N, C-alpha and C positions, 0 to 999 in steps of 0.2 A: 368324723369316724368314731364310732362308739368303742369304748374301751371296757374290757371285762375285768372284773375284780373278783378274786377268789376270797370268800369269807368262810372261815372255819368256825362252825357253830358248836364247838366242843367246849362244854362248861368245865371249869375246874376251880378249885379253891385258891385264892391269891394268898401268897405268903404274908405273914403278919408284918414283915419288915418292908413290904412293897410301898412305893411312893406313888401317889396319884398326882396327875398334872393335867390341867385343862389346856387344850390346844387353842391358842389364839393367834391371829395374824400378827407377825412381827416384821419390822422393817429390815430388809436385807440390802447390803450394799453390793452393787454389781462391780466386779473388778475386771480391768483390762490388762492382760499380761503384756509387757513390753520389756525392752532391755535398756538399761541406763549405762552410761559410760563415765568412769571417773575422769574428771577434768578439773583443771584450775580455772578460777573465774576469769583471770586475765592471762593473756599470752603476749608478752611484749618483746620485740626484738631489740637486742643490744647492737646498735649500729656504729660503724666507723664514722668518725667526724672528719678524717682526712684520708687521702689515698696513700698507699705505700705498701710495704711488706710487713707481715706479722712476724715480729721479732720474738715476742713472748706470748704464750697462750697458757693461762693460769687456771683454767677450768675444764671440766669434761662433763659429759652427761651424768646427771644424778647429783652433782654438787649442789649444796645450798649456799646462797650468796645473800649478802645484805645490800640494800640500796646504796649505790655510790661506790661499791667495791670494784677494784680494778680487776678485769677478767682477761684483758689482753693488752699488748703494747704494739702499736704500729709505728714504724720508722720510715721516713722519707729522706734519703740522702741528699736530695736537692736542697732541703731546708738548711742542712748543716753548711752546704756550700754557699748559700745566700747569706748566712750568718757571717761566714768568713769574709765574703765580699764586702759586706757592710762594715765589719770591723776595720778592714783596710781603708775604706773611705772615711770612717770616723778618725782613724789615726792621722790621715792626710789632712782632714779638715781641722783637727785640733792643732796640728803643726802650723797650718796657715793662720789660724786664729792667734796662736802665740806670737807669730811674726807681725800680724796686723796689730795686735795689742801693743807690741813694742814700738811699732811705728807711730801709733796713736799717742803713746806716752811721750815719745820724743817730739812729736809735732806739737803737743801742748807746751813743751818747754820752749821750742822755737817760736811758737806764737807769742809768747810772753816777751820775747826779745824783738819781735816784729820781723822775723826772718821769713816766715811763710804766711800765706794768705789765709783768710777764714774759709774761702772756698776749698782749699786743699785739706783743711781740717775736717770739713764736712765729708769729703771723700774718704778720709781715713776712718771716721766714725761709721760711715755707711758700710765700708768694707768689713769692719768688725761685726756690725749687726747682721750682715748677710751670712758671714761664716757661723755666727751663733745660731741663726735660724736653720742653716744647713745641718748643723750638728744636732739640733733638737729634732729635725725631721728624720735624720738617719737613726737617732735613738728610738723614736716612735716606731719607725719601720722595723727596727731590730726587736722591739717588744711584741709587735704583731707576729713575727716569725717564731719568737719564743713561745707565744701562746699557741700557735699552730703545732709546735713540737709537743707542748703539754697536752693538746687535744689528741695526740696519738694514743693516749691511754683510753681504752674502751671501758666504760663504766657500766655497772649493772643498773638498769633503769628502775628496778624495784626489788624488794626482798622476795625471795622465792627459790625455786629449784631450777637448775639448768635442764631444759628439756632436749635441746638440740644444739650441736655445735657443727655447722656445716663447713668449717674451714680447718686448716691445719697450720702448724707453724711453718713459716716460709711462704705461705699463700699470699698472693698479691690481691688486694681489695681496693675498691674505690670508695669515694665519700658516699655515705648513706647505705653502704652494703651491710647486711646482717652478719655479725660475727657469732652470735649465740642467741637463742630464744629462751627467755625466762618465763616461768609460770608462777604467778603469784596471786594474791587476793583470796587465799584459802582454797581448799579442795572440796568439790561438790560432786554429786552424782548428776550428770546432765542427761536429760531425757529429750528424745525427739518424738513427740506425740502427734499422731494423725489429727489433722485439723477438725475433723468431725467430733472429737472428744474435747476440744479446747474449751468450749463453753461450759463443760461440766467441772473444770478444774479452777481452783482459786488458791491464792497464796494462803498458807496456814493449813492446807489439807494434810492429813496423815497418809503417808505412802508406805506400803509394805515392801520390804527388801528381801530378796533371796528366794530359795525354793520352798516348796510346801513343807510346813512344819518348823521352818527357821523363823523364830520370833525376833525379827528386827524391824524397826520402823524408822521412818525419816519424815521430815517436815518440808513441804514444798515452800521454798523461801522466795523464789523469783520465777515469774512467768513472763517470758520475753514477748513483746507485742508483734514482732515481725514473723510472718509466715513464709517459709522458704521450702519449695518442693513439696507443698502440701502438708508440712509438719511444723509444729510449734515447739520451740525449745523451752525447757524448764529446768531449774536448778533445785535439787533436793539435798537438804542438809542432813547428814547421818553421823551420829556420835560414834567415834571409834572407827571411822572409815579408813581402811588401809590405803594409804596414798603412795606406796612404794612404786606402783606401776600406773602411771597416768595413761589413760586410754583403755584400761581394763573394763570389760563389760560385765554387768551384773543383772540378773533377772529382777523385775520390778512389777508390782501390781498396782494399778491406778484405780481409784474410785471414780467411776464414770456415771453411775446412775443408782437410784434406790427403787426398791419394789417391795410389795407385801408377800410374805411367804409363811407357811405353816412349819414350825420347827419342833422336833422332839429330841430328847437326849439320845445320843448315839447308842448308849447301852440299852435303850428301850427296844431296839430292833433285835429280831432273832431270825436267822436264816434256816429254813427247813426245806430240804429238797429243792433248793434254788429259788425259793419264794421267801421274800422278806415279810415278816409278821410283826404286828404290834398288838399288845394286849389293850383292850378297850372295855371300859365299864359300860354296860348296857342295862336295860330293865330286866333282861334275863340272867344277868350276872356278868362276869368277865369273859370276854370272847377274844380269840385270836383273829385279827383281821389282816388280810394281805394288803400291802401298800407298795408303792413304787417310790423309792428314795431318790433324792437328788444329791446335791453337793454337801460337803461338810462345812460347818461354820463354827468357829471357835469364839466363845464369848466368856469373858471373866475366867479364862482357863478351863472351861468346860466345853466338850465337843457336842455340837448339836447337828442333827441331820435334817435337811429340808425334805418334806414329804410332798411329792408332786401330785399324787392321786391316792385315794384310799381313806383319807381322813377329812373331816369337815371342822370348821371353826366351832368350838363349843364341846367337841368330843373330849372325854376324860380318859387318859391312858394311864396304864400302870407301869411303873418303871422298876426295874430289878425284880420282876415277878416271874422270871423264867423257871420252868420246872427242871 
Protein backbone atom coordinates (compact mmCIF):
# COMPACT_ATOMS: atom_id res chain seq x y z
CA UNK A 1 0.00 0.00 0.00
CA UNK A 2 1.48 3.32 -1.06
CA UNK A 3 1.96 6.01 1.57
CA UNK A 4 1.68 9.70 0.76
CA UNK A 5 4.11 12.15 2.17
CA UNK A 6 3.54 15.89 2.25
CA UNK A 7 6.62 17.90 1.33
CA UNK A 8 6.49 21.61 1.87
CA UNK A 9 8.66 23.35 -0.69
CA UNK A 10 8.87 26.65 1.10
CA UNK A 11 12.40 28.06 1.15
CA UNK A 12 13.67 29.99 4.09
CA UNK A 13 16.98 31.08 5.53
CA UNK A 14 18.38 28.79 8.21
CA UNK A 15 19.45 30.51 11.41
CA UNK A 16 23.17 30.92 11.90
CA UNK A 17 23.05 28.84 15.08
CA UNK A 18 21.47 25.82 13.33
CA UNK A 19 23.18 22.43 13.59
CA UNK A 20 23.33 20.12 10.58
CA UNK A 21 23.29 16.35 10.93
CA UNK A 22 23.52 13.61 8.34
CA UNK A 23 20.93 10.89 8.82
CA UNK A 24 22.53 7.42 8.97
CA UNK A 25 21.08 4.05 10.00
CA UNK A 26 21.64 3.36 13.70
CA UNK A 27 21.31 0.13 15.64
CA UNK A 28 18.26 0.27 17.89
CA UNK A 29 17.45 -2.22 20.63
CA UNK A 30 13.97 -3.73 20.67
CA UNK A 31 12.56 -3.82 24.20
CA UNK A 32 9.95 -6.19 25.59
CA UNK A 33 7.92 -4.80 28.52
CA UNK A 34 7.31 -7.33 31.31
CA UNK A 35 6.89 -7.25 35.06
CA UNK A 36 9.52 -8.37 37.55
CA UNK A 37 8.91 -9.42 41.13
CA UNK A 38 11.20 -8.69 44.07
CA UNK A 39 12.30 -12.06 45.45
CA UNK A 40 15.00 -13.51 47.64
CA UNK A 41 17.26 -15.96 45.85
CA UNK A 42 16.60 -18.69 48.46
CA UNK A 43 13.44 -19.57 50.38
CA UNK A 44 14.28 -22.09 53.06
CA UNK A 45 11.79 -23.44 55.63
CA UNK A 46 12.87 -23.67 59.25
CA UNK A 47 11.53 -27.09 60.22
CA UNK A 48 10.78 -28.75 63.53
CA UNK A 49 13.13 -31.62 64.37
CA UNK A 50 10.82 -33.14 66.97
CA UNK A 51 7.08 -33.21 67.47
CA UNK A 52 5.41 -31.34 70.29
CA UNK A 53 3.88 -28.02 71.32
CA UNK A 54 5.40 -24.65 70.45
CA UNK A 55 6.21 -23.14 73.83
CA UNK A 56 8.14 -20.11 72.53
CA UNK A 57 7.86 -18.27 69.21
CA UNK A 58 10.61 -15.68 68.96
CA UNK A 59 10.11 -14.23 65.46
CA UNK A 60 7.41 -12.73 63.30
CA UNK A 61 7.14 -11.77 59.64
CA UNK A 62 9.70 -9.16 58.63
CA UNK A 63 12.28 -9.98 61.30
CA UNK A 64 15.88 -10.44 60.20
CA UNK A 65 17.66 -13.49 61.60
CA UNK A 66 21.17 -14.90 61.50
CA UNK A 67 21.96 -18.47 60.52
CA UNK A 68 21.65 -20.71 63.57
CA UNK A 69 19.55 -18.24 65.57
CA UNK A 70 16.78 -19.78 67.68
CA UNK A 71 13.38 -18.82 66.33
CA UNK A 72 11.09 -21.16 68.30
CA UNK A 73 11.13 -23.77 71.07
CA UNK A 74 9.12 -26.98 70.91
CA UNK A 75 8.43 -28.99 74.05
CA UNK A 76 7.33 -32.62 74.31
CA UNK A 77 6.23 -33.54 77.86
CA UNK A 78 6.78 -37.25 77.15
CA UNK A 79 10.52 -36.65 76.90
CA UNK A 80 10.61 -35.23 80.43
CA UNK A 81 8.70 -38.29 81.69
CA UNK A 82 11.18 -40.60 79.98
CA UNK A 83 14.07 -38.72 81.61
CA UNK A 84 12.44 -39.24 85.04
CA UNK A 85 11.94 -42.94 84.34
CA UNK A 86 15.55 -43.40 83.28
CA UNK A 87 16.80 -41.50 86.34
CA UNK A 88 14.81 -43.86 88.58
CA UNK A 89 16.27 -46.90 86.81
CA UNK A 90 19.76 -45.39 87.12
CA UNK A 91 19.32 -44.88 90.87
CA UNK A 92 18.19 -48.48 91.24
CA UNK A 93 21.05 -49.81 89.12
CA UNK A 94 23.64 -47.75 91.03
CA UNK A 95 22.29 -49.07 94.34
CA UNK A 96 22.49 -52.65 93.06
CA UNK A 97 26.01 -51.96 91.79
CA UNK A 98 27.08 -50.67 95.20
CA UNK A 99 25.74 -53.87 96.83
CA UNK A 100 27.33 -56.08 94.17
CA UNK A 101 30.68 -54.28 94.57
CA UNK A 102 30.52 -54.80 98.35
CA UNK A 103 29.80 -58.51 97.83
CA UNK A 104 32.73 -58.72 95.42
CA UNK A 105 35.13 -57.08 97.87
CA UNK A 106 33.97 -59.41 100.64
CA UNK A 107 34.26 -62.40 98.33
CA UNK A 108 37.88 -61.55 97.54
CA UNK A 109 38.68 -61.58 101.25
CA UNK A 110 36.89 -64.89 101.72
CA UNK A 111 38.64 -66.35 98.71
CA UNK A 112 42.01 -65.64 100.32
CA UNK A 113 40.88 -67.64 103.36
CA UNK A 114 39.56 -70.43 101.16
CA UNK A 115 35.98 -70.00 102.37
CA UNK A 116 34.32 -69.57 98.89
CA UNK A 117 35.07 -71.10 95.55
CA UNK A 118 36.54 -69.47 92.47
CA UNK A 119 33.26 -70.14 90.63
CA UNK A 120 31.37 -68.02 93.15
CA UNK A 121 33.90 -65.21 92.69
CA UNK A 122 33.33 -65.30 88.94
CA UNK A 123 29.59 -64.92 89.52
CA UNK A 124 30.16 -61.88 91.75
CA UNK A 125 32.44 -60.24 89.14
CA UNK A 126 29.92 -60.95 86.37
CA UNK A 127 27.13 -59.39 88.38
CA UNK A 128 29.18 -56.20 88.86
CA UNK A 129 30.03 -56.04 85.13
CA UNK A 130 26.37 -56.55 84.16
CA UNK A 131 25.25 -53.70 86.41
CA UNK A 132 28.01 -51.44 85.10
CA UNK A 133 26.89 -52.20 81.54
CA UNK A 134 23.27 -51.49 82.42
CA UNK A 135 24.21 -48.15 83.98
CA UNK A 136 26.24 -47.25 80.87
CA UNK A 137 23.31 -48.18 78.61
CA UNK A 138 20.84 -46.13 80.65
CA UNK A 139 23.22 -43.15 80.65
CA UNK A 140 23.49 -43.33 76.85
CA UNK A 141 19.72 -43.56 76.55
CA UNK A 142 19.41 -40.51 78.78
CA UNK A 143 21.85 -38.59 76.53
CA UNK A 144 19.71 -39.44 73.48
CA UNK A 145 16.61 -38.02 75.14
CA UNK A 146 18.52 -34.94 76.27
CA UNK A 147 19.59 -34.43 72.66
CA UNK A 148 15.97 -34.72 71.55
CA UNK A 149 15.00 -32.07 74.08
CA UNK A 150 17.80 -29.85 72.75
CA UNK A 151 16.47 -30.36 69.21
CA UNK A 152 13.24 -28.79 70.34
CA UNK A 153 14.92 -25.47 69.53
CA UNK A 154 14.04 -24.52 65.93
CA UNK A 155 17.04 -22.79 64.32
CA UNK A 156 17.20 -20.45 61.33
CA UNK A 157 18.72 -22.40 58.40
CA UNK A 158 20.38 -19.28 56.95
CA UNK A 159 20.74 -15.54 57.35
CA UNK A 160 17.83 -13.60 55.93
CA UNK A 161 14.38 -12.19 56.57
CA UNK A 162 11.39 -14.07 57.96
CA UNK A 163 8.82 -14.20 55.16
CA UNK A 164 6.14 -16.40 56.68
CA UNK A 165 5.26 -17.84 60.09
CA UNK A 166 2.39 -20.32 59.58
CA UNK A 167 2.14 -21.34 63.27
CA UNK A 168 1.40 -19.64 66.57
CA UNK A 169 2.46 -20.18 70.15
CA UNK A 170 0.69 -23.23 71.51
CA UNK A 171 0.40 -24.91 68.10
CA UNK A 172 1.09 -28.63 67.89
CA UNK A 173 3.61 -29.53 65.19
CA UNK A 174 5.11 -32.77 63.94
CA UNK A 175 8.69 -33.60 62.99
CA UNK A 176 9.64 -31.92 59.71
CA UNK A 177 6.81 -29.38 59.78
CA UNK A 178 7.74 -25.82 58.76
CA UNK A 179 7.64 -23.32 61.61
CA UNK A 180 8.86 -20.34 59.55
CA UNK A 181 10.10 -19.54 56.05
CA UNK A 182 13.38 -17.65 55.70
CA UNK A 183 14.32 -15.68 52.59
CA UNK A 184 18.06 -15.30 52.08
CA UNK A 185 20.83 -15.22 49.51
CA UNK A 186 20.23 -11.58 48.60
CA UNK A 187 17.27 -9.81 46.98
CA UNK A 188 16.79 -9.80 43.23
CA UNK A 189 14.21 -8.81 40.69
CA UNK A 190 12.92 -12.13 39.39
CA UNK A 191 11.42 -12.22 35.91
CA UNK A 192 9.23 -14.77 34.15
CA UNK A 193 10.13 -14.29 30.49
CA UNK A 194 8.14 -15.91 27.64
CA UNK A 195 10.22 -18.74 26.21
CA UNK A 196 10.24 -17.23 22.70
CA UNK A 197 12.50 -14.47 24.03
CA UNK A 198 14.78 -16.76 26.05
CA UNK A 199 17.32 -17.12 23.25
CA UNK A 200 17.78 -13.35 23.06
CA UNK A 201 18.79 -13.06 26.73
CA UNK A 202 22.20 -13.69 28.27
CA UNK A 203 23.77 -13.19 31.66
CA UNK A 204 25.30 -9.72 31.82
CA UNK A 205 22.58 -8.01 29.75
CA UNK A 206 21.54 -4.54 30.90
CA UNK A 207 17.88 -4.41 31.90
CA UNK A 208 15.83 -1.22 32.20
CA UNK A 209 13.74 -0.92 35.35
CA UNK A 210 10.66 1.22 35.91
CA UNK A 211 8.28 3.35 33.92
CA UNK A 212 9.16 5.65 30.97
CA UNK A 213 11.65 8.31 31.94
CA UNK A 214 12.88 6.53 35.07
CA UNK A 215 16.63 6.10 34.62
CA UNK A 216 17.29 2.84 36.48
CA UNK A 217 19.15 -0.13 35.17
CA UNK A 218 19.97 -3.60 36.38
CA UNK A 219 22.12 -6.49 35.28
CA UNK A 220 20.81 -9.93 34.40
CA UNK A 221 22.93 -12.11 36.70
CA UNK A 222 21.25 -15.51 36.42
CA UNK A 223 19.21 -17.21 33.71
CA UNK A 224 17.56 -20.41 34.96
CA UNK A 225 17.68 -23.37 32.55
CA UNK A 226 14.28 -24.84 33.48
CA UNK A 227 11.24 -23.70 31.46
CA UNK A 228 7.94 -23.97 33.33
CA UNK A 229 4.56 -22.98 31.92
CA UNK A 230 6.21 -21.58 28.81
CA UNK A 231 8.32 -19.12 30.80
CA UNK A 232 11.97 -18.83 31.77
CA UNK A 233 13.00 -17.41 35.14
CA UNK A 234 15.79 -14.85 35.36
CA UNK A 235 17.31 -12.83 38.21
CA UNK A 236 18.20 -9.16 37.75
CA UNK A 237 20.52 -7.43 40.21
CA UNK A 238 19.54 -3.80 40.86
CA UNK A 239 21.49 -1.37 43.04
CA UNK A 240 19.38 0.20 45.75
CA UNK A 241 16.50 -2.23 45.28
CA UNK A 242 13.84 -1.64 47.94
CA UNK A 243 13.51 -5.03 49.64
CA UNK A 244 11.00 -4.10 52.32
CA UNK A 245 8.24 -5.88 50.42
CA UNK A 246 9.15 -9.24 48.94
CA UNK A 247 6.81 -10.05 46.06
CA UNK A 248 6.36 -6.43 44.95
CA UNK A 249 6.06 -6.10 41.13
CA UNK A 250 8.02 -3.60 39.05
CA UNK A 251 7.82 -2.83 35.32
CA UNK A 252 10.87 -4.02 33.37
CA UNK A 253 12.04 -3.71 29.76
CA UNK A 254 14.07 -6.56 28.29
CA UNK A 255 16.39 -6.26 25.26
CA UNK A 256 15.06 -8.95 22.92
CA UNK A 257 16.34 -7.89 19.46
CA UNK A 258 18.26 -5.28 17.48
CA UNK A 259 17.40 -3.53 14.21
CA UNK A 260 18.49 -0.62 12.01
CA UNK A 261 16.59 2.68 12.26
CA UNK A 262 16.91 6.32 11.20
CA UNK A 263 17.18 8.62 14.22
CA UNK A 264 17.02 12.41 14.46
CA UNK A 265 17.21 14.63 17.57
CA UNK A 266 13.78 15.05 19.07
CA UNK A 267 14.12 18.84 18.96
CA UNK A 268 14.54 18.67 15.17
CA UNK A 269 10.83 17.89 14.77
CA UNK A 270 8.22 20.61 14.47
CA UNK A 271 4.47 19.99 14.49
CA UNK A 272 2.37 22.25 12.30
CA UNK A 273 -1.31 21.59 11.76
CA UNK A 274 -0.97 18.04 13.02
CA UNK A 275 1.91 17.28 10.65
CA UNK A 276 5.44 16.55 11.88
CA UNK A 277 8.10 18.44 9.91
CA UNK A 278 11.87 18.16 9.68
CA UNK A 279 14.16 20.72 8.02
CA UNK A 280 16.25 19.07 5.29
CA UNK A 281 19.10 20.55 3.28
CA UNK A 282 18.57 20.09 -0.47
CA UNK A 283 20.04 21.47 -3.67
CA UNK A 284 17.27 24.08 -3.62
CA UNK A 285 18.07 25.08 -0.02
CA UNK A 286 16.53 24.14 3.33
CA UNK A 287 13.07 22.61 3.00
CA UNK A 288 10.51 21.43 5.51
CA UNK A 289 9.64 17.81 4.89
CA UNK A 290 6.76 15.90 6.42
CA UNK A 291 7.79 12.74 8.30
CA UNK A 292 6.15 10.00 10.34
CA UNK A 293 7.95 9.74 13.71
CA UNK A 294 8.21 6.58 15.78
CA UNK A 295 9.35 5.90 19.31
CA UNK A 296 11.70 7.91 21.50
CA UNK A 297 15.25 6.67 22.08
CA UNK A 298 17.51 8.18 24.77
CA UNK A 299 21.27 8.02 24.09
CA UNK A 300 23.94 9.69 26.19
CA UNK A 301 21.27 11.79 27.86
CA UNK A 302 19.90 13.15 24.56
CA UNK A 303 16.45 12.32 23.21
CA UNK A 304 16.29 10.96 19.66
CA UNK A 305 13.20 10.21 17.62
CA UNK A 306 12.96 7.32 15.18
CA UNK A 307 11.70 8.34 11.73
CA UNK A 308 9.55 5.67 10.14
CA UNK A 309 9.02 7.34 6.76
CA UNK A 310 9.89 10.65 5.15
CA UNK A 311 13.71 10.54 5.40
CA UNK A 312 16.38 8.49 3.68
CA UNK A 313 19.86 7.52 4.74
CA UNK A 314 22.26 10.31 3.75
CA UNK A 315 19.77 13.15 4.13
CA UNK A 316 21.16 16.19 5.98
CA UNK A 317 18.79 17.76 8.46
CA UNK A 318 18.91 21.06 10.25
CA UNK A 319 18.46 21.01 14.02
CA UNK A 320 17.23 23.96 16.09
CA UNK A 321 16.39 25.88 12.94
CA UNK A 322 12.66 26.47 13.62
CA UNK A 323 11.32 29.87 12.71
